[in-house]
N, C-alpha and C positions, 0 to 999 in steps of 0.2 A: 483567632487570628485577626489582626487589624487589616482592613482592605480599603482604607479611605483614599489613598492615592490612586489605586486601581479604579475605584468608583468615579473619581473626578476625571481621570483619563478617559473612561468610557463615556462620560457625559460629553466631553469634548469631541470624542470620535463620532458620536451619534450625529453631530452637526455637520460633519464633512465626509463621512464614509457610510454607505448603506448598511444599516444595522450595526454600525460601529466596528465592523470587522472586515477583513479582506478575504475571508473564507468562511462560509456560513456556520459550520459546526463550532467555530471558536466563540460564538455568541452565547453559548450555554442555554439557548432557548429550550432544548429538550430536557434539561436537568434542573432548570430554575436558577435564579440568582444571576449575578453579573460576572463576566469573565475577569480573571486576574491578568494583569499586564506584566509581562516578563521583562526583567532588567538584564539578566545574564544567565548563562549556564555554566556549571562547574562539575565536570565528570558525570556522575549519575544524578545530579541535582539541578533544579531550577531555583532562581531567586527572583521574587517579584518586586514590583515598584515600592512596596511597603517593607521590603527586607525579609519577607517570609520565605523559608526554604521548603522545597517539595522534592520528594523522590520522584523522578520523572519516568513514568511508565508509558509515555507516548513517544519520546525521542523524535520530536518534530514529525510525527506520523510515519516513523520508520527509518529515516536516513541515518540516525545517530547510533549505529550498532555498537560503536566503541565509546559512546558517551560524548559529552559536550567538550568542545575546545581541546581536542587531542593535540598535545604539543607538537608532534611531528607534522600533522596536517596544518596547524596554524603557522608553523615555521615556513613550510613550503609556500603557503598562500602569501605570506608576508614578503617573501623573496620575489615571487612573481609580480606582486603589485608594483614593485619598484621597476620592473621591466615593461609594464604596460598592462592595461586591463582588457583591451579588445583591439583586434587588428582588421577583422573582416577579410582575412587572408589565411592560407594554410599555415600550420605550425607543426614542428616536430612533435610537440606535446600531444596533439590530437592523433597523430599516427601511433604513438606509443600507447595511448589509452585504447584505441581501436584494437591494437595487437593484444593488449592485456585482456580485453573483453572476449576476443575470439579464442584465446588460450583457455580462459576460465569456463566458457560456455561452448562446448564443441559443436552444438547445433548451429551456432552462428559462424558462418564462413566469411561474410562481409557485414559491416555495420555502418550505420549513419548516425552521427551525433546530432542531437537537437537540444532544446532548452527545457523541456518538461515531459512528464509522463503522458499528459494529454496530447501533446504534439507527436509523441512516439506512437501512440495507439492509432491516432487518425491517419498517420502517414503509413503505418504498417498495413492498415486495411486498404488504403488507396493502392499500395503496391500489390497487394493480393488480388484486388480487382483488376488491376492492369495486367497482371501475370495470367490470370485465368480467363479474362474476357467476360466475366460474369458480374452481376450486380448484387445479388442477395447475400446478406451476411447473417450469421447466427450468433447471438449472445445469450447470457443466462440471467434469470431473475436474481437481483441482488448483487450481481457483479457490476462494479463501477470501473469504467475505462476512461475517465476524464469527461470533460463537459462539451465535447464535440456534439453538434445537434443530433446526428444520426445514432449516437451511442447513449442518449438519455432516455431510451425506452426502458421502463421498468428497471432503472438503475438503483443500486443500493446507496451506501454512503450518506451524503448530506441530504439527498432527497428523502431517503427513509427516515433519517434523523428528524427532519422537519415535518414529516408526515405529509409531504406534497404528493398528490395523485400522479402528476407528471410535471414536466417543466414547461411553463408558459414561454411563448416566444419561439417555440420550435414548430414550424409548419408540419402538418401531417405528412406531406409529400416527402419530407426529409427522412422520415422513419419508415416509409412505405416498404423499403427493401430490407428492413431490420426485423428479423424474426427472433422472438424471445422465448426460451424454453425454461422449464424448471431445472435447477442445478441438481446434479446427482441422479437424474432420471434417464436411464438408458432407453426405456421403451419409447419415450417421446422423441428421442433422438433418432432412433431406428425408424420410427413411423415417418418423421419429417424427411429424412434422406431417401426413404423408399418411395416417397411421393415426388419430391422435387430436387433430389440430390445433385443432378447435373446442372442445376441453376445456381447452386450455392458457391460463392467465391471463397468464403472463409468462415471458420468458427473461431471466435475469440473468447477466452475465459481466463479467470484467475485460477491457477491450478490449486492453490489454497486460497480461498476467498478471505479477504480481510475487510471488505466493505459492506458486509451485513453482520459484522462480527466475524471472528475466526471460524471458518467452516471448512474442514478438510474434505477431499474427495473420498467417496465411498470406495471400498475395495474393488479394484478392477475397472473403475469408471474411466479413468484417464486412458487406460489401455484400450478400452472399447472405443473411446473417442478417436484414438489414433488409428485404429483399424477402419472405422467408418469413413473418416475423412480421406484416408488413403484410397479406399475403394472408389470413391466418387470424385477424386481429383480436387477436393477442396483443401485450401491452405489452413493448417492448424496453427493458430497463434496463441502462444502462452503470454499472457500479460503478467510479467514478473516485476512490475514496477515496485511492488511491496516485497515479494518473496525472493527476488534476485539478490544473491550474495547474503541473504538472511538465513534461509533454511539450510543452506550449505553453500560452499564457495561457488558451486555451479548452479545454484538456485534450486527451485522445486523440481525442475526436470531432472537434475542429477539425483535428488533425494528419491524420486519415484521411478527413475529409470525410463523416462519417456523422452523421445526426441521430437519436438515440434518442428514445423517448417519455418516458423518465424518466432521471434521473441522480442518483447518490449521491456525496456529497463528504465529505471529512474531512481530517485531517492538515494540509496546507498552508493550507486555508481557515480554520483556527483560529490560524495564525501561531505554532504551537508550544504552544498551550493546548488543553484538551479541547473540541472543537466539531465537529459534523458537520452535514450538511444533505442533504435530499432534495427534488427538485423535478422539474418537467417541464411537459407540456401543461396549460393552465389547466383544461380539462374533466376531467382526471384529478385534479389537486390540489384541485379544488372538491368532490371527494367526501370530503375530510378535514374532520373536526369543527373548528370549530363550524358550518361551512357545510354539510357533508354527514354521512353516517352512519358514516364510517370513523373510529374513535376513535384518537387518539394524543395524549399529553400528556407534560410533563416539567417538574419544578420548576425546574431549572437551564437549560432550553432558552432560548437567546438570552442567556446569562449576559453581563453587560456587560463583564467583564474579558476573557473569551475573544473576544467580538465586537470589542472594541477592538483586540486583537492581530490578529485576522483582517482587519479593515478596513485596518490599517496595512500588513500583508503584501501585500494585494491592491493597495494604492496604490503600494507600492514596485515591484511586478511590472509594473503598468500603466505607470508612468513610464519604466521601463527595459527593457521587454520585448524590444525588438530586440537590445539588447546582451546582456542576461541570457541569453536562450534561445540566441543564437548561441554564446555562450561555453560554455554547458552542452553543446551539441552537440559543440563542439570538444574539450572535455576528455573527454567520454564516448567519442568515436571514438578519441581518442589512447590512452586507458586500455585500451580493448578491443583495438586493434591491438597495443599493447605486450604485453598478456597472451598473445595468440596467439603472438607471436614468441618471447617469453621461455619459454613452455611448450615450444614446438617445439625451441628450442635446448637445453632440458634433456631432451628426449626423452620428454616427458609428453603423452599425448593429452588434449586438452581441446576443448570447443566453447564459444566465448564468444558469448553473446547480449547485445546492447546496443541500446537504443532511447533516444536522448537521454542523459539523465544516469542512467538505470537500466542496470545491468550485472550479469551473472552468469557466473562461470567454472565450467562443468560439467566435472567430471573424468570424462570418458566417451570411449569409443572411437568413439561415434557422431559423424558429421560434422554432424548436424542435431538439434536438440532443439526439437520443435514441439508436444509434448503431455506429459501427466503420465507416461505409460508410459515414454517415452524419458528423461525427467528422472530417474525412479526408478532407472534402470540406471547412474547415476553411481557412482563409487567414493567413497563417503562416508568411508571410513577414510583414504584419501590426502588427501581434502579437509580432514578434521580435522587431520591433521598439518601441512598447508599453512597452515591457519588459525592454528594455534598458533605457527608460525614467524613469520607476519605480525604477530601480536599482540605477541610477544616483542621485535620490532624496531620497534614503534611504529605499526602500522597496525591500526585497529579495523575489521575486515571483518565482515560478518554471520556469526554463529556457527552457520550452517546452510547446507548445500548448496542448500536449497529456499527461500531468501529472496534477493531482489534486493538488491544494493548500491545506494546512492543517493549520488551525488556532489553537491557544492554549489558555488554561485557564489563562495563564500568561498575556494575552493581556488586557489592561485597556480600558476604554471608550476613553481616550485621544489617545491611540494607534490606535483605529479604526478611530477616527477623522483624525489622521495623514494619515492613509491608504486612506481614502476618499479624502483628500486634494491632495495627490500626484496622485492618480488615475485620478482625475478630470483634473489635468494639463497634465497628460500623454495622456488621450483621446483627449484632444484639440490639443496636439502636433502632433498626428498622423492622425488627421482628414483630 
């Protein structure tokens, strides 16, 4: 493939943007080579500045469950643009989206709209602290909840991708009340709560992790977490920025039958536009201003264009949820099974984790990847070579061993055939 226009754009970007990108993983530093610059999206495909087409297995890191430029969503956005882009005042649209969220996710009795997943998680934790009157929070290694200072302790995602030990610029005092535990480890959880359980305001986690690669919860883990937090009066927060509306219409909590106290949402809930949300039990959410003393505000919160996109996305998912989610399960399982078989045929040890339309191929000798320590043992050099082979032959896979791929409903059987054909050649090329 020819990438001359992307190369020249990257050279220009390096002069005016740190690292030439506006989010670190886009720089391809973990996989080698220069990033491709995207011109447009068409259904399941991306087209770059040089006219190359790629089957998109990232979907803007999760939001594009139905593919790029869905005509109904585009039509609704276009109509709203003619009525105004932002008002800084309440609208009927935001009421309707809040109602749709509460109906889809029964654990959410009240919800506040914000502009990003980071904003949602930091606001949810503030509300949990205000509700409990406690300071300490618990998160898990490899779980990424946005770039708020107190959440960057042992985070996954870009920090893991770039091999950074921690994030510079975060004072130690900011993470002093952040306790980090291994994911999927019930014993460490029980020990911690047995020691300081009454001091813990909340536990936040990705119920299915996507930010150290796709890592599902072990059997019974979420159930045990629910029991322990309830026993000690700690708020259980599910970060469903990735999994909300992806793993089922009601998110991972519906899929696993767990009711958290609070939920954070992003990505799909905005229909491809910048929008996040946090919500939960009414007694917790009523601590948020102007009702309660926990302050949170945002000029663009409930932005009418983003809300319009989110409303139409949720409407499409609600109308077709039986067909859509069955199809996503089917292509997810097919892709995962194919990756295992193709890697084995090439003599390359991998572990493939898959939940619904989320999938990660870990280049590792380990037969199971259930936590961050096991994920970090992957062969990132071989993964990088495999990624470059995939990209060169038209598959846009996440440029990081520690990021989940996201398949979309826009993918046809022939698209999955293409994915399998390219993956087979890529495995053989790096064997």
